[in-house]
C-alpha angles and dihedrals in degrees: 000000000000092000087067096055130087121231117271109269135215094344095293115172099247099163123230123303094252091053092047089047090052093045093049089050094053090046093053089046090055096045091050089051091055086061095043092051092045098244090129138021123221113329096339120122124033141220133211137178127193121228110183106311091335124097117204110203140176112263122241122266098004124124110241091228092063095051113114133175089270089062098066113145122192139173137193114238091263089060099256111143108239103169133033142023099246120088116255119244117288088239092065092118089065093049097047090044089059094047092049095050104033141039091247119141095190141028131194123193122186143167093228110180102231096038093050090048090051091051088062095054110044142020093230133021106255114242097263095146139017092237082087085076089064086058094054096264139309109000115242131215117232114220117254121274133162112278117262095020131129084234094063092046089055094049090048092052093052089051092049094053103132089354136102092206143028143175121245112216114253089350117067142254140322126195133167133189145160090279140015090257091054094046090049095049092053089049093053091045091054095050089048091052089051091052091049094051093045090049095048091046095054097067109108114243096007137093125204120251113246134205122253116235087247088054089050090048091053091049089048091057091051095047090058091074099035122123134018093296102026095264123157125261137070 
């Protein structure tokens, strides 16, 4: 695998080979999970994980089931490629914007069907379920911009302010977390909430009951103590 890597540059904290290898394995497994659970189709969507000051990221245009340890791709926080011969995902500006402005250690971007549909209908996902509290509050929709552009990254950051996930108009989802598992869980929860809202909204003559901001805040307080280790979700 070492022949596929670029030399360490400018003293960047790249972690040890074993740490990078483990992180790459987890990244590939997460990317394959997005396909298996129908959050992406083909090579759409992308996944990244931060190790020190190095960001491992899925390469552009390569099916996830073909990725091997020899295909590791990594960039520095300024976007310079420091490992690998494959080109990073075209959505690298979004991933790097998250790492530069938050404490996130992992990012998952998908083209999930229900979430993408919702992104074309509203500017904010209605409060259909208290799981929104685990994402920091009502999930916003970032205005449309061409994929892979700094403009899209800017819109995403505004939508993420105080949140850990957002919708991208006519595009998909983005979620971040302290681990790949947490970022993926938030992605799946967002897609589920979008599916619930679309399903409830499709009943002729009826409108779904929505939570109030106070009800969401109360749920958020309870979610802080949920689980064996205090993790989000219910």
